[in-house]
Structure formats: structure tokens, C-alpha cells
N, C-alpha and C positions, 0 to 999 in steps of 0.2 A: 382835487378841486371840489369845493363844497356844492352839493346839490341844493340850490336855493329853495326849490319847491318842497323837498324833504325837510329842510331846515325849518321853514315856516310852519309846516304841518306839525313837526315835533314841538316847536315853540308854542303853538296853539294848544297842543295836548296838555302841556304843563300848566298853562294859564287856566284852562278849564278844569283841570284836575285840582289845582289849588283852590280856585273859587268855589267849585262844586262841593268839596269836602268842608270848607269853611261855612258854607251855607247849611250843609247837613248838620254840622256841630251847633250852629246858632239856633236853627229851627227846633231841633229835637231837645236841646237843652232848655229852651223856653217852654216847650210842651211839658217836659218832666217837672220843671220848677213850678209850673202852674198847678199841676195835679198833686205833686208830692210836697211842695213847699221848698223854701230856699235851704239848700245844703251845699256847702263848698265841695263836699265829696261828690256830689252829683256832677258838678262842672268838671272836676278832675277825672271822674270815671268816664264821662262821655268824651272828654278830651282824649283819654286813652283809646276808647272805642273808635274815635275818628282817626287817630294816628295809625292804629292797626288796620283799619279799613283802607286808608290811603296806601299803606305799604302793600297789603294783600292785593288790592286792585291793580297796582302798578306791576307787581311781580307776575300776577296772572296775565296781564297784557303782554309783558315782555317775554315771558318764557312759555306761554301756552298759546295765546291768540296770535301773536306775530310769528313765533317760531313755526307754528303749524298752519299759518296763513288762513285763518278762519274767514277772513273777508272774501275769499274766493269760493267758499262753500255755497251750495244751494240753500234756498230759504228754509226748507223743511229740516235739513241736516243741521243748519245753523241754529234754528229754533230749539231743536232737541238738545244740542250741546249747551246752549245758553241756559236752558231750564235746569239741566242736570248739574252744570258747573255752579249755578247760583246756589243750589241746595248744598253742594259739597263745601263751597267757600263759606256759606253762612254757618254751617256746622263747625268748621275749623275756626272761624272768627269767634264764635261763641265760646268754644273751648279755651281760647286764648284770653278773652277779656273777663269771663266770669270769675276765674280764680284771682285775677289781678284786682278786680273790683271788690271782692269779698275780703281779700287780705290787706290791700293797700288803702282802699277807699270805702270802708263799711258805712252803711247808712242805717241808723236805728230808727225805725218807724214803728212805734208801739201799737198804733191802731191797726196795723196790717198784720195778719197771721203770716208766719214764716212759710215760704214756698218750698215745696219739695225740690231737691236739686235736679231731678230728672225732668220735672215739669218746667223748671226754669231754663234748662238747656234747650228743651223743645221749643218753648215760646221765644226765647232769644234767637234760636237758629232760624225760626220762621221769619221773625222781623228782619234779621240781618240778611236772610236769603232774598227777601223782597227788596231790600236796599241794594244789594249787589246786582239783582235782576234789573232794577232801574238804571244802575250805572252802566250795565252792558247795553241796554236799549239805547241810552243816550250816546254811548260810544259808537255803536254800529250805525246809528242814524247819521252821526258826523262822518263816519267812514263812507257811507252812501253818498253824502253831500260832496265830499272831497273827490270820490271816484267819478261822480257825475261831472263835477267841475273839470277834472283832469281829462275826461273823455271829450268834453266840449272843446278844451284847449287843443287836444290832439286833432279834433275834427277841423278846427280853424286853421291849424298849421298845415294839415293836409290840403285843405281847400286853397290856401295861399300857395303851397308848393305846386299844386296842379295848375293854378293860374299862371305862376311863374314859368312852369314848363310849357304851357300853351304859348306864352309870349316868346320864349326862347325858340320854340319850334317854328312859330310864324316868322321870326327874324332869320332863322337859319335855313328854312326850306321854302318860304314864300317870298324871299327877297328878290328884287329885280334881277340881280346877277345870276342867281340860280335859274330862274325862269328863262332869262335871256339865253343862257348857255344851253338849257334843255331844248328850248324851241328852235334855236339856231341849229343844233345837232339834228333835231327831227326834220327840219326843213331840208337839210342836205340829204336826208334819206328818202324824201317824198318821191323823187324821180328815180334814184338808184334802187331803192328797195321799199316800195309803197307798203308792203305787208308789215315790214319791221317798223316803219314809221307809225302805222296805226297801233302797233303793240306799244311803242314808246309813248304815244299819246294816252293810251289806256293806263300805263304805269304812272305817268305824271298826274293824271286826273285822280287816280286812286290815292296817290301820296298826298296830294293837296287836300282832298276830301278828308282823309284821316287826320291830317294836321289841324284842320279846322274843327272837326267834330269830336276829337278824342277827349276834350276837356269835360264832356258830359259824363265820363266814366272814370271811376277810381281804378278799375282793373279791367284788363282784356285777356283773352286766352293767348298763350304763347303762339299757337297756330296762326291766329289773326295778325299778331304783331309781325311774325315772320313773313307773311304775305306782303306787308307794307315794306319790310326791309328788302325783300327781293325786288320790289318795284324801284326802290331807291338805288340798289346795286345795278340793276339793269340800266337805269338812266346814267349813272356814273360811268358804267362800262363803255358808253358811247364816247364820253369825253376822254377817258383814260385809255380806251381801246385795249391793246394787249398788255398794258401795264397793270391792269387790275384783273386778278383771278380770285374767285371765291368758291367756298365749299361749305355745305351744311351737313353736320353730323348730328341729327336730332333724333333722340329716342322717342318712339311713338307714344310711350306712356306719359311723356311730358307735355304733349301738345295741348291738352285741356287745362293745364296748370295756369293759374291766374298771375299776371304780373302788372305793374303800372304801365300804362301806355307810354310809348316812346323810350322805354328803358333800353331795349336792345338796339333800337334805331339810333339812339344817341351814341352808344358804344361803337357802332359801325361807322357812323359819321365821323366820330373822333379818330377812328383808326385810319380812315381815308385822308382826312384833312391834315392830321399831324404826323401820319406815317407814310403811307404808300404814295400820296401825291407829291411828297418831297423827295422820293427816290427816283433817280434817273431811269432805272430799269423796272420801277414799280414793285409789286409784290402780291402777296396772297392774304386773304382773310378767311379764317376758319371760324364758323359759328357752331358751337356745340351745346347740347343740353343733355343732362343725365340725372338720374335719381341716386342719392347716396345718403345713408343715415337719416332716413325719413325727411329728406329735403331735396329740392331740385336746384341744381347749379346750372347757370348759363355762362358760357365762356365765349369771348371774342378774342381770337389770337390773330395778330397781324404782323407782317414783316416790318421791321424797324426797331428803334430804340428810344426809350424815354430819355430826354435830356435832363441833366441835373437842374437846370433852370426852369424846367416845365414839369416838375413832379406833381404839381397840384392838378386836380381833376377839372378845373375850370367851372364856370357858372352852371353850364348845362348839366354836366356830370355830377356836380355837387347837388344840384336840384334833384336829379334822379336818385342819388344816394339818400337824400332826405326823405323822399317819398317812399323808398323801400323801407327805411327804418320806421316811419310812421305807420306803414301798413303791416309790416311783418316783424318789427323789433330789430335789435342789434345783430341778430344772426345774419340778416340779409345785407350787411354792410358791403358797399361797392368798393372794390380794390383794383387798382391798376398798377402793374409793376413789370419790370423787365423779366421775361421768362427765361431767356438765355441771351447769348451774345447777338442774336439776330431777330428775336421776336419779342413782342409786347403782349402781355396777358391782362385782359379785363374780365373780372368775374363778380357775379353777385349770386346770392342764394336765397331761396324762399322756402318756408316750411311746407310740407305736404298738406297738413291740416291747418 
């Protein structure tokens, strides 16, 4: 599949590359013709200079700048590399065009004394170094513009994903059916077990508060997210009673790691809604987190099986997957699959740094 953004960027490069070098040829040809007088060989010679400059700049971009990802370097390192490479390319450029100009397009100007070859190389190298320096400055300014534009697009996408997640959370957790069931279950505990009823009210208020307020944050700590998940599990355990068992296997070093809000919550909700709630005998949910290969993995394993007709992650989980990718890149892609004949595994990964 073609990356439209990359295609448009490459297309713009070729347009500006062609226009820029044509303007270079036209401008400096006019200047030389003005000071030296009209000679066809001047036009031919500067045409050669332009073509060689076009080729050198493109090869330099393709095999040096892009291959070594100069756009990611810090400003001081980049400035040093730009200055040094301009001198080197200017020197190489002069060594190519000076022999071609003298052999193929000689210009006989009797009024001018013949210039020593070494001085000619030095002066030509300086002029061409300034030219390639200007080319690099323009190139990296456009890179800065495109990167800024891309970061703005990513920011808008993330904001949209967070807003979508907020709406999904409000629909799935603050809907009348969920509140009615929770309050009805709590009401039955008020006389039988007042202390547990108070705990359930606390869990419900914490869950609702988090669902409303989390859209103000792009990331929360895993520890905070798990507190909300436990509130949700405690409320669901009243409804499902012994049919729901859960266990947390959380490595302490992962608790401060940042994740998108509702990421684990949505996995747990999906495991209950599409897995355990549909099993006559219920089942168990295991929530795990661990560090491996400089990344943190979070797993939610539940009793049940994914059906062939429901292999898609659904709107809520797709939104969670999109937010993970926007914040952490493709490494964090959310995957849900049958772990074995009795369990479903949902996993996402976020980089440590």
C-alpha cells in the first residue's frame, strides 16, 4: 500500500529540486553574461555545472542525508555536518566541472589574464560550497516544516482518538443499564452487608469519576489505571458472583510506566463482556505486566475463545490501539488472539523510554 504522505513529500522534493536548479541556472547565467559578455559556451558550461549540481545534491540526499537520518540530529551536530559536507561537495563539484569547461566549452577572453589552476579550483570550490550550503539550508527548512506539520497531524489524531475513547467510555460505563445494575446490586447489600455496600459505592464513584476526567490526560501511570480496573472488577463481581475470578501479576518496576487511560480497562471489559459473561460457569481474568527488551508488555488473559465472526477488536479496542500507536509507534500495536483452546490473550507493548 502506498504511503500518501510519503508520496506527496517525495513529489514535492522533485518539484522544488527541478525548479530550484532551473532558477540557479537562469540567475547565474544572466550574471555571467552581463559581466563577461555573450558566449554560447558560457550557457553550455553553466548548464553542465547545473546538471552536475542537481545530480550531486540528489545523490548526497539519497545516500548520506536520508541513509544516516540527518533530520533527527541535534542542531549543533547538524550545523557542523552541513558546513563540512558543503565544503567537501563544493570541492568535488569543482573538480568535475573545471576540466569539462576547459576541454569542452573553452571561453577565450583576451582582456582577462589567465588564472592559475589552483586559484581557479579554490575560488570555484568556495562559490559552489556556498551554493550547496544554500541548498542544504533550504532542504532542512522544508524538513522542519514537514516534521512540524506531521507532528500537528499526529496531535490532532491523538486528540480525536482521546475524544472518541471518552465517548466510548461514557457509553459503556455510564450508561443507564450499567448504573442500574450496579446500584441495584449495591441496594441488595445495604441491609445484608452495609460495609461491603459502602465499598461498592466507593468503587462506582471512583470508576465514574475516572471515566469523566481521563480525557484531560494523554497518559496515566499503570498503577493508577489498575486501581480503576479493580474498581470495575469489584463491581462486576457482584453481578457475576462466583462466575468471575481475577488475578493480578504486576511487576513492581512497571507501576510507574505510562499508558493511555482506559487501555487496560477496555481489555478487561472486553474479556468480561465477550468472554466470561457468556460462559455458564464463568471463568478467570489474569492481568499481567512485565519488562522485556526495553519495553513493558501488558497482558489480559481470560477464559473463553474468540469466534471467527468476531475477530475484529471492535470500536473501543480499535480506538485504544490507535492511541497506543500515536503515542508509542507501531511497537505498541494491540493484538487479541486465542492463546490456546480455552483462553484468549490481549496484549499491548509500550517502550520504556
